[in-house]
Biopython code that builds the backbone (N, CA, C, O; Angstrom):
import numpy as np
from Bio.PDB.StructureBuilder import StructureBuilder

atoms = [
    (1, "UNK", "N", (52.800, 9.432, -18.750)),
    (1, "UNK", "CA", (52.061, 9.346, -19.482)),
    (1, "UNK", "C", (52.878, 7.652, -19.766)),
    (1, "UNK", "O", (53.924, 7.148, -19.357)),
    (2, "UNK", "N", (51.626, 7.125, -20.782)),
    (2, "UNK", "CA", (51.980, 5.804, -21.671)),
    (2, "UNK", "C", (52.318, 6.456, -22.789)),
    (2, "UNK", "O", (51.939, 7.557, -23.189)),
    (3, "UNK", "N", (53.518, 5.214, -23.550)),
    (3, "UNK", "CA", (53.739, 4.961, -24.727)),
    (3, "UNK", "C", (53.407, 3.733, -25.425)),
    (3, "UNK", "O", (53.003, 2.723, -24.848)),
    (4, "UNK", "N", (53.553, 3.817, -26.450)),
    (4, "UNK", "CA", (52.971, 2.853, -27.353)),
    (4, "UNK", "C", (53.807, 2.579, -29.117)),
    (4, "UNK", "O", (53.757, 3.456, -29.979)),
    (5, "UNK", "N", (54.293, 1.642, -29.268)),
    (5, "UNK", "CA", (55.543, 1.892, -30.181)),
    (5, "UNK", "C", (54.452, 1.326, -31.505)),
    (5, "UNK", "O", (53.718, 0.347, -31.366)),
    (6, "UNK", "N", (54.518, 2.046, -32.604)),
    (6, "UNK", "CA", (54.153, 2.084, -33.308)),
    (6, "UNK", "C", (55.028, 1.405, -35.029)),
    (6, "UNK", "O", (56.090, 1.911, -35.391)),
    (7, "UNK", "N", (54.393, 0.336, -35.806)),
    (7, "UNK", "CA", (55.115, 0.784, -36.795)),
    (7, "UNK", "C", (54.571, 1.036, -38.303)),
    (7, "UNK", "O", (53.578, 0.524, -38.821)),
    (8, "UNK", "N", (55.375, 1.849, -38.801)),
    (8, "UNK", "CA", (54.830, 2.492, -40.113)),
    (8, "UNK", "C", (55.654, 1.971, -41.318)),
    (8, "UNK", "O", (56.619, 1.215, -41.208)),
    (9, "UNK", "N", (55.182, 2.441, -42.433)),
    (9, "UNK", "CA", (55.578, 1.667, -43.445)),
    (9, "UNK", "C", (55.749, 2.518, -44.327)),
    (9, "UNK", "O", (54.738, 2.799, -44.971)),
    (10, "UNK", "N", (57.437, 3.458, -44.807)),
    (10, "UNK", "CA", (57.056, 4.585, -45.653)),
    (10, "UNK", "C", (56.957, 3.845, -47.248)),
    (10, "UNK", "O", (57.646, 2.920, -47.679)),
    (11, "UNK", "N", (55.758, 4.662, -47.997)),
    (11, "UNK", "CA", (55.488, 3.915, -49.566)),
    (11, "UNK", "C", (56.812, 4.449, -50.117)),
    (11, "UNK", "O", (57.286, 3.388, -50.521)),
    (12, "UNK", "N", (57.703, 5.355, -50.397)),
    (12, "UNK", "CA", (58.117, 5.380, -50.831)),
    (12, "UNK", "C", (59.619, 4.817, -50.823)),
    (12, "UNK", "O", (60.311, 4.880, -51.840)),
    (13, "UNK", "N", (60.069, 4.284, -49.673)),
    (13, "UNK", "CA", (61.127, 3.583, -50.285)),
    (13, "UNK", "C", (61.532, 2.383, -50.080)),
    (13, "UNK", "O", (62.577, 1.787, -50.339)),
    (14, "UNK", "N", (59.811, 1.890, -49.189)),
    (14, "UNK", "CA", (59.315, 0.521, -48.348)),
    (14, "UNK", "C", (60.414, -0.071, -47.521)),
    (14, "UNK", "O", (61.088, -1.100, -47.571)),
    (15, "UNK", "N", (60.330, 1.050, -46.687)),
    (15, "UNK", "CA", (60.722, 0.026, -45.505)),
    (15, "UNK", "C", (59.952, 0.590, -43.923)),
    (15, "UNK", "O", (59.411, 1.623, -43.526)),
    (16, "UNK", "N", (60.189, -0.369, -43.524)),
    (16, "UNK", "CA", (59.571, -0.162, -41.610)),
    (16, "UNK", "C", (60.368, 0.937, -41.036)),
    (16, "UNK", "O", (61.516, 1.243, -41.360)),
    (17, "UNK", "N", (59.761, 1.391, -40.311)),
    (17, "UNK", "CA", (59.860, 1.834, -39.051)),
    (17, "UNK", "C", (58.858, 2.078, -37.577)),
    (17, "UNK", "O", (57.680, 2.405, -37.723)),
    (18, "UNK", "N", (59.350, 1.917, -36.415)),
    (18, "UNK", "CA", (58.895, 2.486, -35.510)),
    (18, "UNK", "C", (58.919, 4.062, -35.131)),
    (18, "UNK", "O", (59.807, 4.880, -35.370)),
    (19, "UNK", "N", (57.827, 4.222, -34.548)),
    (19, "UNK", "CA", (57.200, 5.377, -33.381)),
    (19, "UNK", "C", (56.765, 5.075, -32.349)),
    (19, "UNK", "O", (55.745, 4.385, -32.319)),
    (20, "UNK", "N", (57.583, 5.617, -30.809)),
    (20, "UNK", "CA", (57.241, 5.990, -29.631)),
    (20, "UNK", "C", (56.030, 6.797, -29.571)),
    (20, "UNK", "O", (56.302, 7.982, -29.381)),
    (21, "UNK", "N", (55.225, 6.639, -29.635)),
    (21, "UNK", "CA", (54.034, 8.183, -29.178)),
    (21, "UNK", "C", (53.291, 8.299, -27.765)),
    (21, "UNK", "O", (53.150, 7.215, -27.200)),
    (22, "UNK", "N", (52.730, 9.554, -27.013)),
    (22, "UNK", "CA", (52.487, 9.350, -26.208)),
    (22, "UNK", "C", (50.847, 8.891, -26.467)),
    (22, "UNK", "O", (50.567, 9.199, -27.625)),
    (23, "UNK", "N", (49.691, 8.267, -25.785)),
    (23, "UNK", "CA", (48.770, 7.800, -25.985)),
    (23, "UNK", "C", (48.311, 9.083, -25.771)),
    (23, "UNK", "O", (47.113, 8.819, -25.866)),
    (24, "UNK", "N", (48.341, 10.288, -25.552)),
    (24, "UNK", "CA", (47.471, 10.806, -25.280)),
    (24, "UNK", "C", (47.413, 12.041, -26.486)),
    (24, "UNK", "O", (46.773, 13.078, -26.310)),
    (25, "UNK", "N", (48.114, 11.776, -27.617)),
    (25, "UNK", "CA", (48.487, 12.383, -28.802)),
    (25, "UNK", "C", (46.909, 12.348, -29.181)),
    (25, "UNK", "O", (46.136, 11.433, -28.900)),
    (26, "UNK", "N", (46.529, 13.809, -30.035)),
    (26, "UNK", "CA", (45.818, 14.090, -30.922)),
    (26, "UNK", "C", (45.670, 15.390, -31.748)),
    (26, "UNK", "O", (45.807, 16.535, -31.318)),
    (27, "UNK", "N", (45.337, 14.974, -33.130)),
    (27, "UNK", "CA", (45.821, 16.109, -33.843)),
    (27, "UNK", "C", (46.419, 15.832, -35.375)),
    (27, "UNK", "O", (45.761, 14.872, -35.775)),
    (28, "UNK", "N", (47.063, 16.100, -36.091)),
    (28, "UNK", "CA", (47.681, 16.383, -36.950)),
    (28, "UNK", "C", (49.474, 16.460, -36.920)),
    (28, "UNK", "O", (50.121, 17.207, -36.185)),
    (29, "UNK", "N", (50.002, 15.551, -37.849)),
    (29, "UNK", "CA", (51.603, 15.228, -37.286)),
    (29, "UNK", "C", (51.912, 14.756, -39.008)),
    (29, "UNK", "O", (51.246, 14.187, -39.873)),
    (30, "UNK", "N", (53.655, 15.492, -38.913)),
    (30, "UNK", "CA", (54.000, 15.258, -40.180)),
    (30, "UNK", "C", (55.452, 14.037, -39.953)),
    (30, "UNK", "O", (56.491, 14.191, -39.312)),
    (31, "UNK", "N", (55.082, 13.130, -40.579)),
    (31, "UNK", "CA", (55.929, 12.102, -39.542)),
    (31, "UNK", "C", (56.958, 11.685, -41.183)),
    (31, "UNK", "O", (56.553, 11.493, -42.330)),
    (32, "UNK", "N", (58.036, 11.678, -40.741)),
    (32, "UNK", "CA", (59.605, 11.829, -41.522)),
    (32, "UNK", "C", (59.917, 10.126, -41.609)),
    (32, "UNK", "O", (60.122, 9.558, -40.536)),
    (33, "UNK", "N", (59.950, 9.375, -42.784)),
    (33, "UNK", "CA", (60.947, 8.709, -43.213)),
    (33, "UNK", "C", (62.118, 8.804, -42.641)),
    (33, "UNK", "O", (62.771, 9.798, -42.959)),
    (34, "UNK", "N", (62.865, 7.638, -41.445)),
    (34, "UNK", "CA", (64.118, 7.999, -41.076)),
    (34, "UNK", "C", (65.256, 7.696, -42.116)),
    (34, "UNK", "O", (66.430, 7.675, -41.748)),
    (35, "UNK", "N", (64.920, 7.478, -43.329)),
    (35, "UNK", "CA", (65.532, 6.295, -44.133)),
    (35, "UNK", "C", (65.929, 7.627, -45.510)),
    (35, "UNK", "O", (66.957, 8.149, -45.942)),
    (36, "UNK", "N", (64.350, 7.733, -45.820)),
    (36, "UNK", "CA", (64.495, 8.555, -47.140)),
    (36, "UNK", "C", (64.298, 9.691, -46.880)),
    (36, "UNK", "O", (64.808, 10.537, -47.614)),
    (37, "UNK", "N", (63.677, 10.008, -46.008)),
    (37, "UNK", "CA", (63.161, 11.439, -46.014)),
    (37, "UNK", "C", (61.174, 11.996, -46.244)),
    (37, "UNK", "O", (60.255, 12.719, -45.860)),
    (38, "UNK", "N", (61.413, 11.445, -46.728)),
    (38, "UNK", "CA", (60.003, 11.489, -47.304)),
    (38, "UNK", "C", (59.357, 11.519, -46.286)),
    (38, "UNK", "O", (59.568, 10.862, -45.267)),
    (39, "UNK", "N", (58.405, 12.386, -46.508)),
    (39, "UNK", "CA", (56.975, 12.819, -45.291)),
    (39, "UNK", "C", (55.593, 12.304, -44.944)),
    (39, "UNK", "O", (55.230, 13.267, -44.267)),
    (40, "UNK", "N", (54.962, 11.793, -44.932)),
    (40, "UNK", "CA", (53.963, 11.116, -44.328)),
    (40, "UNK", "C", (53.210, 12.428, -43.485)),
    (40, "UNK", "O", (53.750, 12.832, -42.455)),
    (41, "UNK", "N", (52.434, 12.819, -43.787)),
    (41, "UNK", "CA", (50.895, 13.849, -43.531)),
    (41, "UNK", "C", (50.005, 12.743, -42.428)),
    (41, "UNK", "O", (49.481, 11.857, -43.103)),
    (42, "UNK", "N", (49.859, 12.664, -41.678)),
    (42, "UNK", "CA", (48.630, 12.055, -40.779)),
    (42, "UNK", "C", (48.038, 12.899, -39.644)),
    (42, "UNK", "O", (48.259, 14.044, -39.248)),
    (43, "UNK", "N", (47.174, 11.881, -39.248)),
    (43, "UNK", "CA", (46.453, 12.665, -38.164)),
    (43, "UNK", "C", (46.413, 11.325, -37.000)),
    (43, "UNK", "O", (45.917, 10.199, -37.021)),
    (44, "UNK", "N", (46.860, 11.765, -36.445)),
    (44, "UNK", "CA", (46.697, 10.724, -34.742)),
    (44, "UNK", "C", (46.058, 10.996, -33.608)),
    (44, "UNK", "O", (46.069, 11.958, -32.840)),
    (45, "UNK", "N", (45.336, 9.684, -33.646)),
    (45, "UNK", "CA", (44.341, 10.081, -32.065)),
    (45, "UNK", "C", (44.539, 8.756, -31.598)),
    (45, "UNK", "O", (44.764, 7.615, -32.000)),
    (46, "UNK", "N", (44.340, 9.480, -30.475)),
    (46, "UNK", "CA", (44.715, 8.855, -28.813)),
    (46, "UNK", "C", (46.057, 8.022, -29.280)),
    (46, "UNK", "O", (46.212, 6.802, -29.228)),
    (47, "UNK", "N", (46.963, 8.995, -29.741)),
    (47, "UNK", "CA", (48.330, 8.092, -29.653)),
    (47, "UNK", "C", (48.288, 6.918, -30.715)),
    (47, "UNK", "O", (48.917, 5.917, -30.374)),
    (48, "UNK", "N", (47.530, 6.860, -32.184)),
    (48, "UNK", "CA", (47.928, 5.801, -32.840)),
    (48, "UNK", "C", (47.051, 6.364, -33.990)),
    (48, "UNK", "O", (45.892, 6.701, -34.233)),
    (49, "UNK", "N", (48.765, 6.234, -34.778)),
    (49, "UNK", "CA", (48.602, 6.847, -36.562)),
    (49, "UNK", "C", (47.041, 6.365, -37.095)),
    (49, "UNK", "O", (46.669, 5.234, -36.783)),
    (50, "UNK", "N", (46.229, 7.158, -37.823)),
    (50, "UNK", "CA", (45.491, 6.576, -38.381)),
    (50, "UNK", "C", (45.886, 6.696, -40.088)),
    (50, "UNK", "O", (46.951, 7.116, -40.540)),
    (51, "UNK", "N", (44.553, 6.139, -40.968)),
    (51, "UNK", "CA", (45.077, 6.368, -42.715)),
    (51, "UNK", "C", (44.574, 7.202, -42.611)),
    (51, "UNK", "O", (44.105, 7.293, -43.746)),
    (52, "UNK", "N", (44.027, 8.496, -41.805)),
    (52, "UNK", "CA", (43.619, 9.622, -42.206)),
    (52, "UNK", "C", (45.532, 10.500, -42.520)),
    (52, "UNK", "O", (46.646, 10.265, -42.053)),
    (53, "UNK", "N", (44.778, 11.913, -43.927)),
    (53, "UNK", "CA", (45.861, 11.853, -44.627)),
    (53, "UNK", "C", (45.359, 13.208, -43.819)),
    (53, "UNK", "O", (44.462, 13.141, -42.978)),
    (54, "UNK", "N", (46.179, 14.718, -44.235)),
    (54, "UNK", "CA", (46.078, 15.716, -44.129)),
    (54, "UNK", "C", (47.095, 16.345, -45.390)),
    (54, "UNK", "O", (48.116, 15.794, -45.803)),
    (55, "UNK", "N", (46.394, 17.939, -45.984)),
    (55, "UNK", "CA", (47.358, 18.311, -46.718)),
    (55, "UNK", "C", (47.936, 19.019, -45.883)),
    (55, "UNK", "O", (47.516, 19.128, -44.731)),
    (56, "UNK", "N", (49.311, 19.797, -46.454)),
    (56, "UNK", "CA", (50.172, 20.797, -45.837)),
    (56, "UNK", "C", (49.042, 22.159, -46.563)),
    (56, "UNK", "O", (49.019, 22.619, -47.705)),
    (57, "UNK", "N", (48.315, 22.451, -45.505)),
    (57, "UNK", "CA", (47.102, 23.386, -46.059)),
    (57, "UNK", "C", (46.838, 24.639, -44.648)),
    (57, "UNK", "O", (46.197, 24.416, -43.621)),
    (58, "UNK", "N", (47.448, 25.753, -44.965)),
    (58, "UNK", "CA", (47.103, 26.541, -43.970)),
    (58, "UNK", "C", (45.834, 26.257, -42.678)),
    (58, "UNK", "O", (45.936, 26.312, -41.453)),
    (59, "UNK", "N", (44.599, 25.927, -43.607)),
    (59, "UNK", "CA", (43.150, 25.695, -42.735)),
    (59, "UNK", "C", (43.863, 24.462, -41.749)),
    (59, "UNK", "O", (43.313, 24.350, -40.654)),
    (60, "UNK", "N", (44.853, 23.662, -41.969)),
    (60, "UNK", "CA", (45.004, 22.011, -41.442)),
    (60, "UNK", "C", (45.762, 22.167, -40.403)),
    (60, "UNK", "O", (46.895, 21.759, -40.658)),
    (61, "UNK", "N", (45.625, 22.702, -39.000)),
    (61, "UNK", "CA", (46.375, 22.708, -38.078)),
    (61, "UNK", "C", (47.229, 21.453, -37.767)),
    (61, "UNK", "O", (46.841, 20.348, -37.389)),
    (62, "UNK", "N", (48.708, 21.970, -38.062)),
    (62, "UNK", "CA", (50.221, 21.400, -37.583)),
    (62, "UNK", "C", (50.288, 21.252, -36.571)),
    (62, "UNK", "O", (50.283, 22.423, -36.193)),
    (63, "UNK", "N", (50.416, 20.157, -34.939)),
    (63, "UNK", "CA", (50.532, 19.578, -33.926)),
    (63, "UNK", "C", (52.762, 20.055, -34.094)),
    (63, "UNK", "O", (53.471, 20.980, -33.697)),
    (64, "UNK", "N", (52.991, 18.781, -34.884)),
    (64, "UNK", "CA", (54.479, 19.087, -35.001)),
    (64, "UNK", "C", (55.033, 17.842, -35.947)),
    (64, "UNK", "O", (54.297, 17.194, -36.690)),
    (65, "UNK", "N", (56.329, 17.638, -35.806)),
    (65, "UNK", "CA", (57.042, 16.769, -36.739)),
    (65, "UNK", "C", (57.452, 15.632, -36.129)),
    (65, "UNK", "O", (58.354, 15.939, -35.350)),
    (66, "UNK", "N", (57.165, 14.117, -36.091)),
    (66, "UNK", "CA", (57.754, 13.631, -36.006)),
    (66, "UNK", "C", (58.812, 12.753, -36.266)),
    (66, "UNK", "O", (58.470, 11.672, -36.746)),
    (67, "UNK", "N", (60.286, 12.972, -36.029)),
    (67, "UNK", "CA", (61.086, 12.327, -36.495)),
    (67, "UNK", "C", (61.657, 11.218, -35.851)),
    (67, "UNK", "O", (62.508, 11.449, -34.992)),
    (68, "UNK", "N", (61.219, 9.555, -36.213)),
    (68, "UNK", "CA", (62.371, 8.567, -35.701)),
    (68, "UNK", "C", (63.474, 7.817, -36.009)),
    (68, "UNK", "O", (63.539, 7.348, -37.145)),
    (69, "UNK", "N", (64.309, 7.620, -35.264)),
    (69, "UNK", "CA", (65.410, 7.583, -35.376)),
    (69, "UNK", "C", (66.073, 6.780, -36.740)),
    (69, "UNK", "O", (65.709, 5.633, -36.481)),
    (70, "UNK", "N", (66.542, 6.718, -37.548)),
    (70, "UNK", "CA", (67.670, 5.905, -37.991)),
    (70, "UNK", "C", (67.280, 4.908, -37.634)),
    (70, "UNK", "O", (66.274, 4.370, -38.095)),
    (71, "UNK", "N", (68.123, 4.364, -36.571)),
    (71, "UNK", "CA", (68.127, 3.144, -36.518)),
    (71, "UNK", "C", (66.769, 2.068, -36.224)),
    (71, "UNK", "O", (66.931, 0.862, -36.035)),
    (72, "UNK", "N", (65.528, 2.691, -36.226)),
    (72, "UNK", "CA", (64.400, 2.263, -36.087)),
    (72, "UNK", "C", (64.063, 1.426, -37.574)),
    (72, "UNK", "O", (63.120, 0.634, -37.564)),
    (73, "UNK", "N", (64.878, 1.631, -38.878)),
    (73, "UNK", "CA", (64.456, 1.504, -40.216)),
    (73, "UNK", "C", (64.706, -0.403, -40.403)),
    (73, "UNK", "O", (65.431, -1.130, -39.725)),
    (74, "UNK", "N", (64.183, -0.614, -41.080)),
    (74, "UNK", "CA", (63.880, -1.869, -41.422)),
    (74, "UNK", "C", (63.344, -2.450, -42.366)),
    (74, "UNK", "O", (62.253, -1.987, -42.699)),
    (75, "UNK", "N", (63.891, -3.700, -43.178)),
    (75, "UNK", "CA", (63.176, -5.098, -44.011)),
    (75, "UNK", "C", (62.102, -4.933, -44.194)),
    (75, "UNK", "O", (61.492, -4.312, -45.064)),
    (76, "UNK", "N", (61.664, -5.778, -42.943)),
    (76, "UNK", "CA", (60.332, -6.461, -43.218)),
    (76, "UNK", "C", (59.739, -6.082, -41.712)),
    (76, "UNK", "O", (60.448, -5.784, -40.751)),
    (77, "UNK", "N", (58.195, -6.163, -41.709)),
    (77, "UNK", "CA", (57.365, -5.872, -40.549)),
    (77, "UNK", "C", (57.409, -7.263, -39.624)),
    (77, "UNK", "O", (57.160, -8.459, -39.771)),
    (78, "UNK", "N", (57.884, -6.357, -38.577)),
    (78, "UNK", "CA", (57.926, -7.135, -37.032)),
    (78, "UNK", "C", (56.680, -7.378, -36.745)),
    (78, "UNK", "O", (56.543, -8.551, -36.397)),
    (79, "UNK", "N", (55.628, -6.729, -36.740)),
    (79, "UNK", "CA", (54.109, -6.767, -36.356)),
    (79, "UNK", "C", (54.017, -8.554, -36.408)),
    (79, "UNK", "O", (54.606, -9.150, -37.310)),
    (80, "UNK", "N", (53.420, -9.122, -35.613)),
    (80, "UNK", "CA", (52.551, -10.356, -36.018)),
    (80, "UNK", "C", (51.779, -10.315, -36.482)),
    (80, "UNK", "O", (51.340, -9.165, -36.499)),
    (81, "UNK", "N", (50.740, -11.537, -37.386)),
    (81, "UNK", "CA", (50.188, -11.192, -38.287)),
    (81, "UNK", "C", (48.591, -11.919, -37.544)),
    (81, "UNK", "O", (48.523, -13.067, -37.105)),
    (82, "UNK", "N", (47.384, -10.876, -37.563)),
    (82, "UNK", "CA", (46.643, -11.655, -36.298)),
    (82, "UNK", "C", (45.697, -13.143, -36.560)),
    (82, "UNK", "O", (45.233, -13.619, -37.596)),
    (83, "UNK", "N", (45.654, -13.632, -35.069)),
    (83, "UNK", "CA", (45.464, -14.683, -35.323)),
    (83, "UNK", "C", (43.985, -15.485, -36.117)),
    (83, "UNK", "O", (43.852, -16.548, -36.722)),
    (84, "UNK", "N", (42.930, -14.254, -35.712)),
    (84, "UNK", "CA", (41.650, -14.315, -36.550)),
    (84, "UNK", "C", (41.543, -13.834, -37.942)),
    (84, "UNK", "O", (40.464, -14.171, -38.428)),
    (85, "UNK", "N", (42.137, -13.300, -38.582)),
    (85, "UNK", "CA", (42.359, -12.785, -39.939)),
    (85, "UNK", "C", (43.725, -14.129, -40.768)),
    (85, "UNK", "O", (44.934, -14.063, -40.546)),
    (86, "UNK", "N", (43.314, -14.778, -41.323)),
    (86, "UNK", "CA", (44.200, -15.427, -42.095)),
    (86, "UNK", "C", (45.819, -16.097, -41.522)),
    (86, "UNK", "O", (45.757, -16.678, -40.438)),
    (87, "UNK", "N", (47.052, -16.038, -42.120)),
    (87, "UNK", "CA", (48.128, -15.906, -41.303)),
    (87, "UNK", "C", (48.319, -17.407, -39.912)),
    (87, "UNK", "O", (48.801, -18.533, -40.028)),
    (88, "UNK", "N", (47.789, -16.807, -38.909)),
    (88, "UNK", "CA", (48.581, -18.019, -37.893)),
    (88, "UNK", "C", (47.629, -18.646, -37.986)),
    (88, "UNK", "O", (47.844, -19.819, -38.289)),
    (89, "UNK", "N", (46.147, -18.241, -37.792)),
    (89, "UNK", "CA", (44.827, -19.224, -37.959)),
    (89, "UNK", "C", (45.007, -20.601, -38.890)),
    (89, "UNK", "O", (45.235, -21.782, -38.627)),
    (90, "UNK", "N", (44.765, -19.759, -40.235)),
    (90, "UNK", "CA", (44.728, -21.055, -40.806)),
    (90, "UNK", "C", (45.595, -21.783, -40.919)),
    (90, "UNK", "O", (45.446, -22.975, -41.188)),
    (91, "UNK", "N", (46.543, -21.291, -40.761)),
    (91, "UNK", "CA", (48.085, -22.109, -40.644)),
    (91, "UNK", "C", (47.681, -23.483, -39.191)),
    (91, "UNK", "O", (48.007, -24.668, -39.265)),
    (92, "UNK", "N", (47.079, -22.962, -38.255)),
    (92, "UNK", "CA", (46.976, -23.872, -37.109)),
    (92, "UNK", "C", (45.783, -24.896, -37.313)),
    (92, "UNK", "O", (45.594, -25.998, -36.797)),
    (93, "UNK", "N", (44.812, -23.955, -38.514)),
    (93, "UNK", "CA", (43.504, -24.948, -38.711)),
    (93, "UNK", "C", (44.194, -26.048, -39.476)),
    (93, "UNK", "O", (43.955, -27.145, -38.972)),
    (94, "UNK", "N", (45.019, -26.101, -40.594)),
    (94, "UNK", "CA", (45.843, -26.996, -41.056)),
    (94, "UNK", "C", (46.168, -28.099, -40.617)),
    (94, "UNK", "O", (45.957, -29.292, -40.831)),
    (95, "UNK", "N", (46.861, -27.297, -39.800)),
    (95, "UNK", "CA", (47.645, -27.923, -38.606)),
    (95, "UNK", "C", (47.595, -29.402, -38.149)),
    (95, "UNK", "O", (48.180, -30.470, -38.328)),
    (96, "UNK", "N", (46.293, -28.719, -37.274)),
    (96, "UNK", "CA", (45.005, -30.106, -36.338)),
    (96, "UNK", "C", (44.138, -30.888, -37.558)),
    (96, "UNK", "O", (43.954, -32.083, -37.324)),
    (97, "UNK", "N", (43.626, -30.423, -38.721)),
    (97, "UNK", "CA", (43.098, -30.529, -39.182)),
    (97, "UNK", "C", (43.926, -32.136, -40.177)),
    (97, "UNK", "O", (43.361, -33.156, -40.571)),
    (98, "UNK", "N", (44.946, -31.851, -40.255)),
    (98, "UNK", "CA", (45.840, -32.739, -41.727)),
    (98, "UNK", "C", (47.024, -33.436, -40.927)),
    (98, "UNK", "O", (47.474, -34.369, -41.593)),
    (99, "UNK", "N", (47.893, -33.220, -39.283)),
    (99, "UNK", "CA", (48.500, -33.560, -38.809)),
    (99, "UNK", "C", (48.285, -35.216, -38.385)),
    (99, "UNK", "O", (49.134, -36.103, -38.295)),
    (100, "UNK", "N", (47.377, -35.245, -38.249)),
    (100, "UNK", "CA", (47.228, -37.433, -38.790)),
    (100, "UNK", "C", (47.990, -38.089, -39.866)),
    (100, "UNK", "O", (48.595, -39.161, -39.825)),
    (101, "UNK", "N", (47.845, -37.206, -40.893)),
    (101, "UNK", "CA", (48.080, -37.891, -42.765)),
    (101, "UNK", "C", (49.699, -37.888, -42.547)),
    (101, "UNK", "O", (50.519, -38.504, -43.227)),
    (102, "UNK", "N", (49.990, -36.916, -41.268)),
    (102, "UNK", "CA", (52.146, -35.774, -41.951)),
    (102, "UNK", "C", (52.706, -37.130, -41.555)),
    (102, "UNK", "O", (53.914, -37.348, -41.641)),
]
sb = StructureBuilder()
sb.init_structure("model")
sb.init_model(0)
sb.init_chain("A")
sb.init_seg("    ")
for serial, (resi, resn, name, xyz) in enumerate(atoms, 1):
    if name == "N":
        sb.init_residue(resn, " ", resi, " ")
    sb.init_atom(name, np.array(xyz, "f"), 0.0, 1.0, " ", f" {name:<3s}", serial, name[0])
structure = sb.get_structure()
């Protein structure tokens, strides 16, 4: 089974952590923050955590709990900004445009 590493931000303690998920996962999962224990109710599709939240309601089917290791916690994101949206794209454009004047 192929696995994908997904970065997650806890809205309670504002720490980032990583989860390795099988790409075949689909369903509702409880993601536990390894730093503060806050539970995030998320729907996973094809191994990717979506923004869809489910409630802890008997109508919703819970597949399992996801409990990443505490060592995966950090204060900053490790994901690189997308080149096509802000960040690196604009910095590169500015550098190309104004490097002759520097």
